[in-house]
C-alpha positions, -999 to 999 in steps of 0.1 A, spaced: -402 -211 -77 -366 -201 -83 -349 -172 -65 -317 -153 -72 -301 -121 -58 -282 -96 -80 -258 -74 -62 -256 -38 -73 -233 -9 -63 -227 26 -75 -262 37 -86 -285 60 -67 -319 46 -58 -337 68 -83 -314 58 -111 -316 22 -102 -355 22 -101 -356 41 -134 -335 14 -152 -356 -13 -135 -389 2 -147 -377 4 -182 -371 -34 -181 -404 -43 -165 -388 -72 -146 -405 -77 -112 -377 -76 -86 -376 -67 -49 -350 -40 -42 -333 -42 -7 -311 -15 6 -279 -31 22 -265 1 37 -251 15 5 -254 -16 -16 -285 -29 -35 -297 -65 -35 -323 -73 -63 -343 -104 -54 -355 -120 -86 -381 -148 -84 -391 -168 -114 -409 -201 -121 -381 -216 -142 -343 -214 -144 -346 -205 -180 -367 -174 -171 -342 -165 -144 -312 -167 -168 -330 -145 -193 -340 -119 -167 -304 -119 -152 -290 -112 -187 -314 -83 -192 -305 -69 -158 -268 -72 -165 -272 -55 -198 -291 -26 -183 -272 -22 -151 -238 -30 -167 -207 -25 -145 -228 -17 -115 -237 -54 -111 -210 -70 -90 -224 -105 -88 -253 -130 -87 -261 -148 -54 -230 -132 -38 -239 -118 -3 -219 -86 -4 -192 -65 -23 -163 -77 0 -172 -113 -7 -169 -106 -44 -135 -89 -40 -122 -119 -20 -135 -142 -47 -119 -123 -75 -85 -120 -55 -86 -157 -50 -94 -165 -86 -65 -142 -99 -41 -154 -72 -37 -118 -60 -32 -104 -25 -42 -71 -9 -29 -48 18 -48 -17 31 -38 15 48 -67 34 64 -69 68 81 -104 80 86 -120 46 82 -97 31 110 -97 -4 99 -132 -8 87 -121 -20 53 -98 -46 69 -127 -58 91 -151 -62 62 -126 -82 41 -117 -105 70 -153 -114 77 -153 -133 44 -142 -170 47 -109 -176 30 -98 -139 33 -66 -150 51 -53 -165 18 -55 -131 0 -53 -104 28 -17 -95 37 -21 -68 62 -42 -37 73 -26 -5 88 -48 20 106 -25 50 99 -40 82 115 -10 102 123 14 119 97 43 102 114 30 67 109 19 75 73 55 86 67 76 62 88 57 31 84 40 32 51 64 54 32 44 86 23 70 112 15 75 141 40 74 165 10 39 152 1 26 156 36 42 191 39 28 203 5 -6 187 4 -14 175 40 -25 141 52 -59 145 35 -52 147 -2 -54 125 -33 -16 125 -34 -13 112 1 -40 85 -5 -20 74 -36 13 72 -17 -5 53 11 -18 28 -14 16 23 -31 35 22 2 13 -4 20 14 -26 -11 53 -26 -8 52 -30 30 27 -59 28 44 -74 -3 10 -75 -18 -2 -74 -54 -26 -44 -47 -26 -17 -21 -55 5 -10 -52 38 8 -80 58 24 -77 93 40 -102 120 47 -124 140 70 -152 117 81 -166 143 105 -184 156 123 -160 186 120 -137 198 92 -100 187 91 -71 204 75 -95 228 58 -116 200 43 -152 198 52 -166 167 68 -175 141 40 -143 148 20 -125 114 15 -98 103 -9 -95 66 -19 -66 52 -39 -56 17 -52 -22 8 -65 -5 -22 -82 32 -23 -90 29 2 -120 -1 24 -116 -24 41 -91 -62 48 -93 -80 74 -73 -115 82 -62 -127 115 -46 -158 115 -23 -174 148 -14 -206 145 5 -224 165 32 -208 148 62 -227 168 88 -260 155 73 -250 121 64 -231 113 96 -196 101 104 -205 63 102 -221 65 69 -193 86 54 -168 60 66 -190 32 52 -192 50 18 -155 53 17 -150 16 23 -176 6 -3 -159 28 -29 -125 12 -21 -140 -23 -25 -157 -13 -57 -124 1 -71 -107 -32 -64 -137 -51 -78 -135 -33 -111 -98 -37 -114 -99 -74 -108 -128 -79 -133 -110 -60 -160 -77 -78 -154 -55 -86 -174 -68 -56 -193 -55 -24 -176 -84 -5 -160 -89 29 -174 -79 60 -154 -48 49 -138 -17 71 -133 17 55 -138 37 54 -106 71 70 -111 98 44 -104 122 54 -76 155 68 -87 180 41 -92 208 43 -68 241 30 -79 249 2 -55 286 -1 -51 301 -28 -28 313 -12 4 350 -6 2 372 -19 29 381 7 55 417 20 51 436 11 82 462 36 92 494 19 103 512 29 136 548 41 135 558 7 148 541 -11 120 557 13 94 591 5 108 586 -32 114 553 -44 101 557 -79 114 559 -68 151 526 -69 170 514 -46 197 522 -53 233 549 -44 259 572 -72 249 570 -62 213 576 -26 221 607 -35 242 621 -57 214 615 -31 188 632 -4 209 662 -27 216 665 -36 180 666 1 170 691 10 198 715 -17 187 710 -6 150 719 29 158 748 20 180 761 -3 153 758 24 127 775 48 150 804 24 155 808 19 118 810 56 112 835 61 140 857 33 128 856 46 92 867 81 105 896 66 124 907 46 94 907 77 72 927 97 97 
């Protein structure tokens, strides 16, 4: 007997089973805490290949891989294959995305950094979310998530950046009910966003956070699978205003009265005495010339 597992993410259980019933392919459906693993068992590899093709055709983009243990493993696999790197900035998930990614062997080659940025100050000062964005929209907003993604990508010198912010619960935050989360992913030119709105009180804080992380991973996975085609739905990132970089001009040094009178004379007591003596003799000499001239004329 031959067995394969097909990883699926993004479909509800009812929708998944409805599509599977239409195919009439015997598979075991395993709930992996938000992901689905379809265990396919056949007698020959040819039968397995045929069944996998039918499953891919029916489930389409919701299939993230065959014989891949989880979504984060697929993301690391794709990052490695593309030669890309990733950096993350997490608020309500507090590093859960970074933790999942770094459980995958080989993640160190593609994961640059993870920042748990809860406070507005850290979002602004460390990651680069603008103060105007935080003031206008708050720390829980799609605009904030987008700037977190773009900012941490720059900070981490990564190909891609992911930002997550929201109210995981159990209570509301900044007027947003528990279960409101915004996820964004940015490359150097565009940013993509996802909004999550679930009943956080009923679902629970841990499941809201898990859902946010899975959405972030799936966003990255779809981007990487589509590359080099540009994934649909992205918003162009406005380039920062170009600042005219002029070389710093040398400071204008004001000369002292001594330097104006005799630029070669250096500062110091001896120099001051010599300068004073020279001017005294010069004045006396000039006075003597004038006095002699007057006497001669008279």
